[in-house]
C-alpha positions, 0 to 999 in steps of 0.5 A: 749162633752156629749151623751144621749142614749135611751136604748131598753128594760127595761134598767137601768138609767145610769148617768156618768157626768165627769163635769158640769160647770157654769160661775159666773158673773165674768166669772170664771167657777164654777164646779157644778158636777164632776165625778158623777156616778149613776145607777138606775135599771128599775122599781126602785125609787131612791132618790138623797139627798144632802146639799142645793145648791150642784147640785141636781136640776142641775143633774135632768135637765141634765137627762131631757135634759133641759141642754146639756152643760156638759161632760159625758154620760146619758143612759135613760131607755127603750124608754126614754119617760120622765115625770117631776115634777118641784119644782113649778107646772108650770101649764098654768094659762090660762088653766083648770086642765083637759086642762093642763093634756091633752095638755101634752099628746095629744095622751091620750084617754079621759077615761085615763085622767078621770082615772088620775083625779080620781086617784089624787082626781082632778075630782071635780077640772077638770074645775078649773084654777091654780089660784083657786088651793092650792099648794097641788092640783097644785102639784097633777095636775103636777104629773098627767100631768107627768104620762099622757105621760106614762113615762119610767122615772119619775123625781120629783124635791122636790115634797113635798117642801113648803107643810104643814105637812098634805098635804106633808104626803098625797102627799108622800103616793100618790107618794109611792103608784104610785111607788109601783103600776106602777113600773116606774123608778123614780128619786126623788130629796130631802133634807129630809132623811126620805122622801128619805127612804119612797120613794126610793128603793135606796138612792144616797148621794151627796157631797157638790159642786162639787157634786159626789155620796158619797155612795149609800144605798139600802132601804129594800123592801117593803119600806111601811112595813119598821119598824120604827127602821129599817128606823131610822138605815138607817137614822143614817147610812146616817147621819154618812156618811156625818158627816165623810166627810170633803168635806161637808164644813159646808153646811146645811145637809139633814134633 
């Protein structure tokens, strides 16, 4: 059994997953998540970090309501309006940039869509189609689309994956700015500890599968003014947690 609640007011995101199972080709159940609990206060950004294949994206899909086959409860913040950015931009190839954003938010006014295009440097690409965009630009469109619905909760699944260093840095700065300015409750999945420290107010470190939260680390505010030495201490603290966990089973650790 599972339940998803939409809380009134500026409630936190509360996740309590007793179990989430898949079935292997042999029919044998494969447990992805077990006794996973996390709380993210309203208006904060949380970063979910863990080894490859541990179930980070699975967790995001449960929170988004894309997979309801689990045992547990999930309480969404405020009215539960969701915006999500997947690992792949998932744009409609037969629609222009502005149409991809507008279709997702039919109630948004034209000036609001125009403001998003300006904010993400997409105004000159408004009439372009996804095939004409670089991966970095397509990710910006996906992020603008998610924000167009005015979400109470923003979910970002590896938003910087496969980007070169320069484009990843530009998009990281863009995401950090919108988190600070809009104060949308945001949950980011990443395997990069430095990325998590740069974007998150709170880091949730997951174990290997079946994943649970090993520990939670709060990042001092404001993140953007965090000195390099302080960021390196937080990174070292996170790595020490994993190095001390035999449950890691040798899987590739977060970078």
